[in-house]
C-alpha positions as CSV (number, residue, x, y, z in Angstrom):
1,M,-10.9,-42.5,-25.7
2,E,-9.2,-39.4,-27.2
3,F,-9.5,-35.8,-25.9
4,D,-11.0,-33.6,-28.6
5,D,-9.7,-29.9,-28.7
6,W,-13.2,-28.5,-27.9
7,V,-13.8,-30.8,-25.0
8,C,-10.6,-29.4,-23.0
9,L,-9.2,-26.5,-24.7
10,E,-6.7,-25.7,-21.8
11,A,-5.9,-28.2,-19.2
12,G,-4.1,-25.9,-17.0
13,E,-4.0,-26.4,-13.2
14,D,-4.8,-22.9,-12.7
15,D,-7.9,-22.6,-14.8
16,Y,-10.3,-23.5,-11.8
17,V,-10.9,-23.4,-8.1
18,I,-12.7,-26.4,-6.7
19,E,-14.3,-25.5,-3.3
20,R,-15.3,-29.0,-2.4
21,F,-14.9,-32.4,-4.2
22,E,-16.9,-35.5,-3.2
23,V,-16.9,-39.1,-4.6
24,R,-19.1,-41.8,-3.3
25,V,-18.8,-45.4,-3.9
26,K,-21.0,-47.9,-2.5
27,G,-19.4,-49.8,0.4
28,K,-16.9,-47.1,1.1
29,K,-16.7,-44.0,3.1
30,P,-17.2,-41.0,0.9
31,L,-14.0,-39.2,-0.4
32,V,-14.1,-35.5,0.7
33,L,-11.5,-32.9,-0.3
34,N,-11.9,-29.1,0.4
35,K,-10.1,-26.8,-2.0
36,P,-7.7,-29.3,-3.4
37,S,-4.8,-28.7,-5.6
38,Y,-4.8,-30.5,-9.0
39,S,-2.1,-32.8,-8.0
40,K,-3.9,-33.8,-4.7
41,L,-7.2,-34.2,-6.4
42,L,-5.5,-36.5,-9.1
43,F,-3.6,-38.6,-6.7
44,V,-6.2,-39.1,-3.8
45,T,-8.9,-39.9,-6.4
46,Q,-6.7,-42.4,-8.2
47,Q,-6.0,-44.1,-4.8
48,Y,-9.6,-44.0,-3.6
49,L,-11.1,-45.3,-6.8
50,N,-8.0,-48.0,-7.4
51,I,-7.6,-46.9,-10.9
52,K,-4.6,-46.1,-13.0
53,L,-3.5,-42.6,-13.9
54,E,-5.0,-41.9,-17.2
55,P,-8.5,-43.1,-16.2
56,A,-8.3,-41.0,-13.1
57,K,-7.2,-37.9,-15.3
58,Q,-10.2,-38.7,-17.8
59,F,-12.8,-39.1,-14.7
60,I,-11.7,-35.6,-13.1
61,C,-11.7,-33.9,-16.5
62,E,-15.0,-35.3,-17.8
63,S,-17.0,-35.3,-14.6
64,V,-15.8,-32.1,-12.9
65,L,-13.8,-29.8,-15.1
66,D,-15.7,-29.9,-18.4
67,T,-19.3,-30.0,-16.9
68,P,-21.4,-27.4,-15.2
69,D,-23.0,-30.1,-13.1
70,P,-20.8,-32.7,-11.7
71,L,-21.4,-36.4,-12.3
72,S,-21.2,-39.4,-9.9
73,F,-18.7,-41.9,-10.7
74,D,-21.4,-44.5,-11.7
75,E,-23.0,-41.8,-14.2
76,Y,-19.5,-41.2,-15.5
77,R,-18.9,-45.0,-16.1
78,R,-22.2,-45.4,-17.7
79,M,-21.7,-42.2,-20.0
80,R,-18.2,-43.6,-21.1
81,E,-19.6,-47.1,-21.9
82,V,-22.3,-45.4,-24.1
83,L,-19.6,-43.2,-25.9
84,E,-17.3,-46.3,-26.4
85,K,-20.0,-48.3,-28.0
86,H,-21.0,-45.4,-30.2
87,L,-17.6,-44.7,-31.2
88,A,-16.7,-48.4,-31.9
89,K,-19.6,-48.4,-34.7
């Protein structure tokens, strides 16, 4: 899946301040980060979800940075599956 210019105009690390970042996965304790830097947010999310770097970047960008209402990981996964099926047509 490619990023369009209108989705992420500037992906700079100083473009935002996240007060609290929380991810919940069934069967695990929640991941909670308070005021994380981008590098910490990326690294810890990647480790917590046990995914590679690019999917972790996409998860953070699509579920947090590019939305007024953050998504859960399950919502993100479902959204991504629908978009990939739609784009494959």
